[in-house]
Backbone as CSV, one residue per row, in Angstrom:
resi,resn,N_x,N_y,N_z,CA_x,CA_y,CA_z,C_x,C_y,C_z
1,MET,-32.650,194.955,-39.550,-31.926,193.683,-39.416,-31.599,193.354,-40.753
2,ARG,-32.139,193.389,-41.812,-31.679,193.297,-43.369,-30.397,194.134,-43.483
3,GLY,-30.565,195.440,-43.288,-29.510,196.225,-43.477,-28.114,195.981,-42.513
4,ARG,-28.230,195.577,-41.607,-26.938,194.983,-40.537,-26.489,193.819,-41.481
5,LEU,-27.256,192.901,-42.046,-26.761,191.491,-42.640,-26.314,191.940,-43.921
6,MET,-27.031,192.765,-44.763,-26.246,193.564,-45.962,-24.979,194.137,-45.762
7,SER,-24.678,194.665,-44.836,-23.484,195.538,-44.586,-22.394,194.382,-44.359
8,LEU,-22.557,193.128,-44.065,-21.611,192.055,-44.248,-21.030,191.896,-45.562
9,PRO,-19.535,191.868,-45.915,-19.178,191.542,-47.224,-19.182,190.298,-47.495
10,LEU,-19.571,189.372,-46.925,-19.843,187.864,-47.404,-21.328,187.848,-47.753
11,VAL,-22.072,188.814,-47.265,-23.536,188.486,-47.622,-23.914,189.195,-48.991
12,LYS,-24.236,188.381,-49.997,-24.621,188.982,-51.324,-26.080,189.599,-51.175
13,ASN,-27.048,188.653,-50.548,-28.405,189.297,-50.398,-29.157,188.755,-49.095
14,ALA,-30.011,189.113,-48.554,-30.739,188.905,-47.304,-32.145,189.350,-47.322
15,SER,-32.874,188.533,-46.682,-34.214,188.477,-46.515,-34.761,188.258,-45.238
16,VAL,-35.497,189.304,-44.329,-35.955,188.740,-43.198,-37.487,189.166,-43.023
17,ARG,-38.004,188.065,-42.596,-39.498,187.988,-42.679,-40.183,187.455,-41.077
18,LYS,-41.264,188.336,-40.679,-41.715,187.930,-39.468,-42.965,187.299,-39.852
19,PHE,-43.242,186.345,-39.380,-44.532,185.655,-39.256,-45.085,185.571,-37.911
20,PHE,-46.206,186.149,-37.786,-46.858,186.606,-36.464,-47.519,184.990,-36.044
21,PRO,-47.693,184.539,-34.920,-46.960,185.421,-33.759,-45.607,185.285,-33.215
22,ASN,-44.725,184.229,-33.647,-43.544,184.141,-33.015,-42.607,183.225,-33.874
23,ARG,-42.667,183.496,-35.014,-41.639,183.184,-36.109,-40.730,184.168,-36.997
24,LEU,-39.586,183.991,-37.218,-38.650,184.666,-38.022,-38.043,184.148,-38.911
25,VAL,-38.097,184.414,-40.145,-37.507,183.608,-41.357,-36.362,184.447,-41.844
26,ILE,-35.122,183.979,-41.650,-33.898,184.914,-42.320,-33.350,183.729,-43.637
27,GLU,-33.481,184.446,-44.719,-32.525,183.933,-45.946,-31.238,184.574,-46.358
28,ILE,-30.358,183.956,-46.381,-29.189,184.496,-46.857,-28.322,183.896,-47.943
29,THR,-28.032,184.789,-48.835,-27.192,184.189,-50.219,-25.838,184.661,-49.979
30,GLU,-25.009,183.816,-49.869,-23.525,184.382,-49.668,-22.805,184.667,-50.910
31,ARG,-21.744,185.401,-50.667,-21.085,185.661,-52.196,-20.037,184.394,-51.905
32,GLN,-19.903,184.015,-53.219,-18.560,183.020,-53.669,-17.297,183.581,-53.771
33,PRO,-16.224,183.098,-53.137,-14.893,183.543,-53.570,-14.838,183.228,-55.076
34,PHE,-14.136,184.280,-56.131,-13.878,183.928,-57.243,-12.365,184.269,-57.777
35,GLY,-11.832,185.280,-57.060,-10.452,185.794,-57.502,-9.968,186.471,-56.223
36,LEU,-8.746,186.685,-56.554,-7.850,187.633,-55.407,-7.562,188.781,-56.281
37,TRP,-7.331,189.972,-55.532,-7.364,191.350,-55.899,-6.355,191.964,-55.024
38,GLN,-5.097,192.400,-55.652,-4.096,193.015,-54.879,-4.091,194.583,-55.154
39,LYS,-4.122,195.334,-54.098,-3.967,196.803,-54.501,-3.017,197.302,-53.046
40,ASP,-2.100,197.890,-53.434,-1.144,198.647,-52.458,-0.852,197.432,-51.438
41,GLY,-0.007,196.483,-52.141,0.193,195.450,-51.265,-0.680,194.391,-50.355
42,VAL,-1.795,194.753,-50.625,-2.901,194.152,-49.727,-3.813,193.054,-50.702
43,VAL,-3.730,192.143,-50.374,-4.474,190.859,-51.154,-5.896,190.956,-50.647
44,LYS,-6.956,191.134,-51.548,-8.428,190.531,-50.897,-9.025,189.596,-51.791
45,ILE,-9.748,188.629,-51.193,-10.824,187.653,-51.956,-11.958,188.379,-52.419
46,ILE,-12.028,188.363,-54.047,-13.422,189.074,-54.184,-14.406,188.196,-54.883
47,ALA,-15.588,188.590,-54.957,-16.675,187.698,-55.515,-16.674,188.059,-57.051
48,ALA,-17.330,187.465,-57.821,-17.599,187.462,-59.413,-17.746,188.941,-59.907
49,ASP,-18.651,189.309,-58.859,-19.190,190.926,-59.216,-18.029,191.986,-58.762
50,GLY,-16.898,191.679,-58.221,-15.607,192.432,-57.880,-16.126,192.885,-56.458
51,ALA,-17.024,192.544,-55.666,-17.072,192.999,-54.348,-16.066,192.283,-53.413
52,PRO,-15.115,193.026,-52.604,-14.389,192.440,-52.044,-14.999,191.667,-50.710
53,ILE,-14.471,190.331,-50.425,-15.115,189.586,-49.500,-14.347,189.867,-48.262
54,ASP,-13.106,189.469,-48.097,-12.176,189.470,-47.061,-10.825,189.433,-47.267
55,GLU,-9.667,189.928,-46.468,-8.559,190.035,-46.949,-8.037,188.457,-46.901
56,LEU,-6.867,188.061,-47.688,-6.473,186.787,-47.791,-5.588,186.433,-46.696
57,ARG,-5.908,185.545,-45.961,-5.393,185.257,-44.573,-4.602,183.964,-44.812
58,ASP,-4.947,183.092,-45.435,-4.325,181.722,-45.588,-4.329,181.205,-47.112
59,ALA,-3.710,180.067,-47.270,-3.399,179.682,-48.761,-4.668,178.867,-49.260
60,LYS,-5.750,178.883,-48.519,-6.952,178.109,-49.007,-7.477,178.536,-50.199
61,PHE,-7.488,179.932,-50.441,-7.933,180.526,-51.879,-6.752,180.662,-52.555
62,ALA,-5.325,180.338,-52.555,-4.432,180.776,-53.351,-4.614,180.440,-54.632
63,ASN,-4.994,179.429,-55.368,-5.425,179.006,-56.648,-6.473,179.745,-57.377
64,LEU,-7.075,180.769,-56.760,-7.927,181.688,-57.503,-7.181,182.733,-58.487
65,PRO,-8.012,182.971,-59.381,-7.347,183.959,-60.319,-6.782,185.154,-59.649
66,PHE,-5.752,185.735,-60.180,-5.081,186.781,-59.458,-5.157,188.067,-60.346
67,VAL,-5.748,189.328,-59.678,-5.820,190.596,-60.521,-5.005,191.414,-59.769
68,VAL,-4.295,192.515,-60.181,-3.585,193.689,-59.547,-4.036,194.850,-60.293
69,GLY,-4.169,195.950,-59.365,-4.641,197.148,-59.698,-5.753,198.214,-58.863
70,GLU,-6.236,199.072,-59.317,-6.750,199.930,-58.839,-8.381,199.450,-58.409
71,ALA,-8.879,198.809,-59.207,-10.053,198.192,-58.985,-10.379,196.828,-59.494
72,PRO,-11.057,195.815,-58.691,-10.958,194.338,-59.325,-11.835,194.319,-60.673
73,ILE,-12.878,195.160,-60.737,-13.967,195.215,-61.849,-14.319,196.642,-62.435
74,SER,-14.057,196.661,-63.831,-14.593,197.804,-64.599,-14.904,197.439,-65.582
75,ALA,-15.397,198.270,-66.412,-15.953,197.812,-67.792,-15.198,197.257,-68.795
76,SER,-13.774,197.797,-68.579,-12.724,197.078,-69.529,-12.378,195.771,-69.066
77,THR,-12.372,195.237,-67.854,-12.130,194.038,-67.394,-13.263,192.862,-67.483
78,ASN,-14.651,193.428,-67.453,-15.764,192.731,-67.445,-15.638,191.511,-68.173
79,SER,-15.403,191.568,-69.492,-15.281,190.671,-70.627,-14.234,189.749,-69.980
80,SER,-12.976,190.304,-69.327,-12.003,189.122,-68.999,-12.592,188.476,-68.006
81,ILE,-13.498,189.141,-67.079,-13.743,188.246,-65.786,-14.906,187.415,-66.366
82,CYS,-15.680,187.655,-67.387,-16.768,186.714,-67.902,-15.887,185.302,-68.389
83,SER,-14.709,185.733,-69.078,-14.043,184.601,-69.952,-13.423,183.546,-68.691
84,MET,-12.940,184.320,-67.711,-12.260,183.608,-66.564,-13.647,182.603,-65.903
85,LYS,-14.489,183.112,-65.889,-15.872,182.219,-65.086,-15.875,181.023,-65.965
86,ARG,-15.805,181.079,-67.307,-15.882,180.064,-68.207,-14.881,179.090,-67.792
87,ARG,-13.507,179.680,-67.829,-12.562,178.762,-67.654,-12.320,178.134,-66.489
88,PHE,-12.821,178.615,-65.410,-12.312,178.170,-63.924,-13.701,177.451,-63.235
89,ALA,-14.723,177.658,-63.802,-15.976,177.210,-63.395,-15.950,175.718,-63.578
């Protein structure tokens, strides 16, 4: 079950615990939208670690920082992302 939860783009972390005889505890940490990433004409919402969360479908996240290119996060852009976090936090 944890593997299925972790495969969802919005899930950053998940834990599943069974307490006998009849209790199941599921804890989920969601990724938070941090920026927008455009590649090949498709704009996706990304988390602070660069993980794509979902395609941009409406204007709700239009004010997030915007990145264009092959990958939203790389070693060369990591310091820029950290400075964006401080500015937009």
